[in-house]
N, C-alpha and C positions, 0 to 999 in steps of 0.2 A: 595465534600466529598465522593460521590460514587466512583469517579475515584481514589482518594487517598486511600480509604479503600480496593478497589477490583482490582486494576491494576495488582497486583501480585497474585491474588487468582487463584489457579489452577482449582478450580471447576467451575469458571465462564467463562472458555474458550469454544468457539463454535467450536466443533470438525468437524462439517459439512463444515465449511469454513476454508481454510488455506491461510496464507500469508507468503511468503518466506519459505515455508516448515514447518511452525508452525501453530498450531490451533490459530484462531483469538480470541483475548481477547475482550470480550464484553465491558469492561470498560477501554480500553486503552487510551481514551481521553475524554475530556468533551463533545464534540458533540456526541460521541458514547454512553456516559452514559446518555444523556438527555432523550432519549425515555424511557429507563427503569425507570428512576426517575419519569417521567410523569405517567407511569403506576402505580407505587407505590402511587403517590399522588391521583390517581383516585381509590384507594382502591383495586388495583389488584397486586398480588405478584406471578407471574409465575416463578420467580427464587428464591423463598423463601428457597429452600433447599441448595443453594450454599453459603448463608451467614453464616459464622461461621462454615463451614464444616471442616472436617479433612484435614490436609495439610496446614492450615493457622497457623501463630504464634498466641499464646493465646491472646496477647494484641490486635492484628489486628482482630481476630475473634470477640472479645468483641466489638471493635469499629464498625465492620460491622453491628452487630445486634443492637447496640445502635442507629445507624443512623435510622434504620427501626423503632425502637420504637418511636423515636422523630417524624418521619414522620407520623406514625399512630395516635399519640396523638395530635400533633400540626398541622402538615402540611395538613392532609386530611380535617379537618373542615374548615381551612382557604381557601384551594384550591377549596372547593366545592362552595364557594360564587360566584366567577366569572363564573364558568362553568354552573351554574344554572340561570344566569341572562337572557340569551336568552329565555330559556323555560318559566321562570316566566313572562317575557314581553309578550310572545305570549299568555299565559293564560289570562293575564290582558286585552290584546287587544280583545281577543275572548269574554270575559265577557262583555266588553263595546259594542261590536258589537251586542251581543244578546239583551242587554238592549235597544239599539237604535232601533232594529227591533221590539221589543215589543212596544216601545213608538210610533212607526209609524204604529202599528197594522199589521206589516208584519208577526209577529208570534203570536199565541194565548197566552194570559196570563194564568198563572196557576189558577187565580181566576175565569176564565171564566166558569169552570165546577167544582164548589166547591163540596167537598165530603159531603155526608149526615151527619147530626149532630150526629147520633148514630154510626158513623163508628168506633170510638175507643172502643165502648162497645161490638163489635163483637168479637168472639173467635179468628178467624184467622186474622193476620195482613196483609194478602195479599190484596192489594188495589183493584186489578181487580176482585177478587172473591167477595169482599165485595160489590162492586158496582153492580155486576150482580146477586147477591143473591136476590131472591124474598122477598118482604116485610113480608110475612107471612110464616115463616119456618115450615116445617112439623115436625112430631114427631121425626124422625131420627135426623134431624138437631138440634132440641131442646135438645135431649139427648146428642148429641156430644158436643154442646156448654156447657152444664151443667157439663160434665165430660171431659173437654178439657185437663186438666193436666193428668188425668189417661190415656186418649187416647194417649197423646204424649209420656208418659213413656212406655206404652206397645208397641207403634210403634218403639220407639228407641231401646228397648230391642230386639224385633224380627229382625229388619233390621240390626242393628249393630252387634247383637249377632251372627246371621247366617253368617255375613260377616267375623267376627273373626274366626269362625270355618273353613271357606274356607281358610283363611290365614294360619292356622296351617295345613290344609290338603295339601297345596302346599309345606309346609316345609318337609313333608314326613318322619319324625322321631320324637322320643321322645325329649322333651326339658324342660326347666325350665323358669319360669317367676317370678322374685322376690322370689326365693327360693321355689316356688310352682311347683311341677312336673306336666308337661302337657303330657299325654300319646299321642302316635301317633294316628293321625286321618286318618283312612284308607279311601279308596274311597267309600266303602259301607256305612261307618258311615256318611261321608259327604253327600252322596246322600239321605240318610234317613232324615237328618236334613234339607237339602234343600227342599225335597219333603214335609215335614210337614209344613215348613214355607210357601211354595208356596200354599198349600191347605188353610191355614189360611188367607193369603192375597187374595186368590180367593174368599173365602167366604165373606170377607169384600167388595170386588169389586162387587159381586152379590147383596149384601145388598144395597150398594150405588146405583147401577143401578136400583134397584126396587123402592127404596124409594125416591131418590132425582130426578131422571128422568132428566128433562131439565135443572135443576140447577147444574148438574154435569159438571164441567168445563172440556173442552177437554184436557188441559195440564195435569191436575191431573188424568184424565182417562188414558192418555198414561203412566204416571208414575206408576199407579196402575197395568196396564196390564204388564209392564216390570218387576214388582216385583214378578209376579207368573208365567208368560208364559215361560221364559227361564228355570226356575226350573223344571216345568213339562216336558218340552222337554228333558232336560238333564237327569232327572230320568227315563223317558221312554227309552231313548237310552241306559242308563247304565244297567238297569235291563233286557233289551232285547238282547243287543249285548255285554255287559260287559265293555263298554267304552263310553265316551262322549267327544266331541271336547273341547279343553282347552278354546277356545274363548266363547263357549256356557256356560261353567261353570263359566267363569269370569264375565258374565253378571249379576251374582247375586249381584255384587257391586252396581248396579243401585238402589238397595233397600235403600241405604242410602239417596235417595231423597224423601222417603216416609214422613219423618217428616216435609218436606217443607210446607205441608198443614197447620201446626200449627205454624211454625216459620217464614216463609215468607222471608228468607234471599235472595234467588235467585230472588224472585219477586222484591225486592229492587234493585237488580243489573239491572234488565230489565228496571225499571223506571229511573235509572241513565243514561242508554244509551239513553233514549228518551230525558231527560231533558238537558243533556250536549252534545247533538248531534253536535252542531256547533263546539265546541272545539275539540271533538274527531274526527270529519271529517277532520278538518284542519290539525291537527297534524298527523292523520293517512295518509293523502295524502302526506305530506312532508316527513314523515318517509318512506313511500313506495318508493318515488322518490330517496331519499338519499340511501336507501337500494340497489336498483337496480343499481344506478350510482356507488356507492363505490364498490359493488361486481364486476362490470365489470372492473373498474379500477384496482382493486387488482388482478383480473385474469391476466391482461396483465403484471403487475409488478412482480407477484410471481409465475407464472407458470414455470419459470426457476430458482427458488430459490435453493441454494445449499442444503438446508435441504430437504430430501426426504419426510418427513411428510408434510411440507408446499407445496411441489410440488403436492402431492396427494390431499390435501385439496383444492387447487386452480387450479386443473387440468381442470376445466371447469367452466362456469358461474353458472350453477345450483349448483355445489358443493360450489362455492364461496358464493352463497346466504345463505347456511346453516351456514358457518363460520361467515358471517357478521351480521346475525340476532343475533348471540351470542355477537359479539363485540358491536353492537349498543345498547345493554342493559347493557353495562359496564363490560362485562366479556372478559378477554383476555387470553385464554388458550394457545395461540401461541404468541410468542414475537420476534422471530428471523426473522424479515422481512428485505427486502432490504432497501436501503436508501429511494427509492421512496415509498415503502410501509410504512415506518416509518413516512414519511411526511403526507401520507393520514391518518395514525393512529392518528397523532397529531391533524389533523383537526377534526377527529371523537371525540376525547376526549374533545376538547374545544367547539365544536359547536353542532355536531349532537346528542350526547348522551343527552344533555339538552333538545332537541326537542323531541326525541323519547321516553323519560321517562315521558313526560307530560301526556299522557293517563293514565299511571300507577298512577301518583300523583292525577289526577283528579278523577279517579275511586275510589281510596282509601279514599280521603277526602269526596267525595260525599256519599260513602257508610256509613262512620261514621256519617255524618250529617243525613242521612236518618234513620239510626238506632236510633240516639238520638231523632229524632222527633217521631218515633213510640214508644219509651220507654223513657219517660222523667225521670229525676232524681227523686229519692224517696223524698217525702216531709219531711220537718223538723218536729221534734217532737213538739207538742204544748208546749208553754211556761209554765213554772212552775207558780202556783198560787202565788199571792202576800202574803207576810208574814202578819200574823194577829197581832194586838196589844193585850195588856193584856185584854182589855174588849171585845175582839172578833171581833172588827171592822177591816176592811181591812186597811192597812197602807196608801193607797192612793186610791182615787176614780177611777173607771175604765175610760179609755179614751173613748170619744164619738165615735160613728161609723164614719167611713171615709166618708159615704155618706152625713152626716149632715154638713151644713155650720156652720161657726164659730158663727153666730148670733143665730142659732137654738140650739146650744149645751147648755144644762142646766148648769146654774151657770157660764157661760162664757160671758164676755162683748165683744161686737164687734161693728163695724160701722153700722149705720142704713142701712137697705136694700135700694138699689136704685130702680129706675123704672124697672118695669118688662121688660124683654128682652129675647132674645133667649139664652138658656144656652150655656155656653162655652163648646166646645168639650173637653172631658177628655181623656187623653191617656189610652189605655187599660191596665188593671192591669196585671203586669207580674206575671207568676205563681211562687209560692214560691218554691225555689229550695234548697235542702240540699247540700251545697257545702263543700269541704274539710276543708276550713277554719272554718266553723261552727262546724265541728266534734271535734275540739280541746276542745270544751266545753262539750263534751259528753264522754270523756275518762273515763274508769272505775276507773282509779287511783284517780280521783277527789272525789270519795266517801269517801276517807280517807284524805280529805283536812285538817280536823281539827287535824290530828295526829301530835304528836310532831316530828319535824324534816322533815316534808313534804317539806317545802321550801328549805331545803338543798339538796334534791335529785330530786324533781319534780317541780321546779319553771318554767320549760319550758312549763308546762301544764296550768299555770295560765294565766289570761288575761293580756293584755299589761299594764293596770293600776296597777294590783296587782304585776306584775313582777318588777316594779320599786322599790317596797318596799321589794323585796326579799333580804335575807342576802347576803352580799358580799362573804361570804365563799362558796356559791354555785358555783360561777365561778371558784374558786380555786379547789374545789373538782372535778368539771367537767373536768378541764384541767388535773389534776393528774390521774383520772380514765381513761380518754381517752388515755393519754400517756402510762400508764401501759398496757392497752389492746393492743395497737400497738406494744409496746416492747415485750409483751408476744408472739404475733404472729410472730414477727421477730425472737425471741428466739427459738420458736418451729420449724420454717422453717430452720433456719441455723443449729440448733443442730441435725436435722434429716439427715444431709449430711452423706453419707456412710463413708466418710473419717474420721468422728469424732466418729465412733463406737469404743468401747474400744479395741476390737481385732485388728482393723485396726491401732489404735494409737500405740499399742505396736510394730507393724511391720513397721510403716510408717517412712520414712526418709524425706518426703516432709514437714510434719507438725512437726516442732521441738518442738513446745509448745502445742501439741495436748491435753495432759492431763491437762495443765493449763487452756486451753479454756473450756474443759469439766467441770472443777471445777468452773469456772466463771459462766457458764450457769446453773449449779446445784444450786449455791448460789443465783443467780438471781431468779430461780424458787421458792426457799423457800421464799424469800421476796415477790414475786408476789403472791404466794399462801396465805400468811398471809394477804396481802392487800385485795385480792379478798374475803377471808373469812369474814373480817370485813365489807366489802361492802354488802355482802350477808346478814349478820346478821342485818345490818342497814336497808336494804330494807324489811326484814321480820318484823322488829319492826314497820316500818311505815305502811306497807300494810297488815300486819298480814298474816294469812294463805292464803289469796287471791293471794298473790304473787306466791305461789307454784302451784296455780290452773291456772296460766297464762302460755302462751308459753315461754315468756322471762324468767320466773322463772325457768322453767325446763331447759332451756339452761344454765342459771346461775349455777344451781345445778350440772348438768352433767359435764360441763367444770371444775367446781371447784373440783369435785371428780377426774377428770383426772389429774389435777395438783397435788392433794394430793397423787395420786398413784405414781407419779414420783419424790417424795421428797427424795428418797434414791438413792445412786449411782447405785445399781444393777437394781432397778426397773426403774430408769431414763433411763438407757441404753436400757433395754428391751422395754420400752414403746415408745421411740423415734426411735428405729431401729427394728421394728417387722419383723419377717420372713414370716408371713401370712401363716404358715403351721399349721393350727388348728388341733390339735390332740384330743381335747375334748372341752366341753362347758366351761371349766375353762380358756381356752386360748382365748375365744371370747373377753373378756374385754381387755386383753393385746393388741389384734390386733386393738381395737377401741380407744385406748388411744390417739393416734396421731390425728385422725380426731376430737375427742372430745375436745382435747386441742385447735385445730383450731376453734372450735365453739365459743371460747371466743371472737372472732372478732365480732360476732353477738351481743355482749353485748353493742356495740355502740348504739343499739336500745334503751337502757335505757336513753340515753342523747339526741339522735336524732331519734325520732320514725319514721323511714322510712318504715319499714315493716308494721307497723300499718297504716300508710297513704296509702300504697299499698292495704291493706285489705279494707280500707275505699273506695278506688276507685272501687274495685271489688264489694263491697256491693252496692254502689250508682248505678253503671252501670251494674249490674248483668244481667238484661235481654238483654241489648245490647251486652254484651260480649258473652252470650250464643248463640245468633244468629250469631255473627261473627265466633265463634269457630266452630259452626256447619257447616258453609260454608267452612271454612278451612279444616276440617276433611273430608268432602264429596269430595271436589276437590282433596285433597291429596290421598285418597283411590282410587278414580276412575283413577287418573293419574298414580299411581303406578301399579295398576292392568293392565292397558293398556300396560305399558312398560314391565311388566312381560310376558304377552301373546305374545308380539311382539319380545322380545329379549331373552327369556329364553333359546333358542337353538342357539343363534348367536355365542357362543364361545367367547374366548378372555376375556378382562377385563369387558366389558359390560355384557356379558353372566354370569360372576361370580357375578356381582353386582345384577342381577335380576334373579338369578336361582330359587328363590321363592319369594313370596310376603313379608314375614317377613324380609328377607335380603334386599329386594328392598325398603322398606318403608323409611329408613333414606336417601337413595340416591334419591328417588323421592322428599322428602322434601327439600333436598339440591338444586335440580333443580328449585323447586317452589320458593325458596328464591333468585334465580338469579345466582346461581353458577353452573359451568359445569366442574368439575374436570376430567370428562371422556367424550369424544366427538365421539368415534368411533362407532356410531350407524349404523345399516344397513338400 
C-alpha cells in the first residue's frame, strides 16, 4: 500500500541519492518501502510532511494519509505486542531470579528491617528521614509537623514563584499570559527578588541548623544550601559589577527541590533504584552493549552515506553514540540509511528497543506502586443507617461483629463448639478502598432519584438490579441524543469549511450546489436546536436548578445558546465563518460561537460519564498525583534551564528553540516525552 500510494509522489524522492540521473524514489518498490513502513508501525513518522503534499493528485493524497491513519489507529497497537515480548520476558525472568535469591537468603528480604509502626503518622513521607529521625522530636520539628501543610504551601510559593520570575527575566520583554499583561522583568528586578528569596531560605537554614542539629539530614542540607547560596553570590556580583554569569543565575531552579522534604517524590525514586537493582542492572548492561555495538556498526555503514547530514551524524563513533541513544529509545529523526543501515535499524526496532525500554517501564510502574503505598486510596463513606419502621425500631437487627463466631452471635443457631484447639489463622483484613465502581452510588444526580422521568435520562446511574427495571424508552432516547450530538459536531465541522462561506459560494465554480448545502445545514441546525432545547428542559425538570450548578449543565446551556445564535442565515454564516478580528466586546460572542457549538460533543458526558469518572480518579489518588506532578515539574524545569544555559548562544534552530526559558519549556517537555524533532545540539 505504501508503494502504490507513493511511488509517483514527487515529495518522497531522496534528492541526495540519484539513479540514472534522477532522484531516487524512496517508495519505488516493496523492499524499499518496508523500512519506512516499519518506522511508522513503531510510532515514528520522519516523512510525515511528504504524505498528501502538493504535487499529488487529490485522490492519491487522500489515499496516502488514509494509510497513515489506519496504521496509527490499528497497526501500531497490534505491532507493539511482538516488539515488547522480549522485554517483558526479560522482566519476568529478572523478577523470578530476585525471588529465588531471596528464598535462598542471598538477598535480604524487605521484611528483615520493618519500618516503625508510627512511620505513616510522620509528616514527611521520606522513608530515610523517618527512620533516622530521633524518637523525641524537638520543638522545631513538632511545630513543623503541626503546620506541615502551611510549610509546604509557603515553600512551593517561594521556590516556584521565584523560578517563574527568572523565566520571565530570560524572556527579556513584555508579554501576556492568558490575557494578563506581564511587564518586562529587568535584571535589577530579578536580582532583588532572587536576593529576598535567598535571605528567607538562609534564615530557614540557620533555624534548622540551630534547632535540629544532628537530625538534619545531609541530603536536605545540600538542597537548602543550594536554595540560597547561588542567589547571594549572583546578587553580590550583580550589584558590585553590574552582571552575573547566566549559569549562576540559572542555579535558582534548584529551589524547586525544596518541597521534596514534605512530598518525598525523589526519595521514592531512590528506593526504586535499590529495590529493582537486579532488573535495572541486567537491562542497563544489555542496553549499553547494544548501544556501543550498533553505534560502531552504523559508523562503518553510514560514514559514506550520500546524505550529507547522515555523513556528519555518523562521522565518528562518538557522534554515532549520540544518534543511537536516540534511536534505541524509539526515536528516528533520520531515516535515509543505506541498505545495511536499514537492516541494522530493523533489528533495533524488533529486538533492542524492547530491551532498552525495560528500565523506563520498570521505573514508571515501581514509582506508581510506591506512591500508591504511601498514599492509599481514600476510604469509602460510612454506609447509610438502616431505615426505621413506623414504631421507630430498625428494619433489621445489626449484623454481629466479624470477630464473633457463629455460635457466639446472639440469636443465631450454630453447631456445637468442638474441643478447644489452636485458632485457625485468619487472613489479614484488607483495607477498605473507595474504588471507582463504588463511586457510581455516590453521584450527586442520585439525590433526585425520586423525580419524575429520572429513569428516562439517568438509568445508567442506577444499580444493576434497578437498571433491569428501567423503561425501555431510555435506550431509545440515549441512541437518539447521542446520534444528534455526533451529527451536530459533524455539521459544525463541515459547515465551517471556507468554501461554504456565502461569499465564496457566490463566486465558486467548484461547488455547484453550495447554496443548497448551506440550506441543508441550516435546516438541520434548526431541528437540532429544537431537540437540544427539549432535552435541556427535561434535565432541568428532573434535576431542578442543581443541573445549572453543575459543569455539564453549563456546557449544555452555552452550547445551546450557540446553536440558537446560528438559526438565521446571516448569523449562521457569521458564526461558522468568524474573521477573528474583534473590534469590540460585542464581537467576542460571535468569535466564540464556533468553539461553543463544538462543546456540544461534551454532552456525551450526560449518557457516558467519562469526565466525572476522571474526576473521581483525581479525587481518589489526589495525593499520589500531586507527588508525581511535582517530580515531573521539577525535572522539566531543571532540564529546560540546563538546555537554555548551554544552547542559548548556539545559533541555528536549537538556539532559537532555547533563546529563553519560556520558549524552551515546550521543547524541553517534548524531549522528556521521548521525541527529538531537533538534534543539532553543540
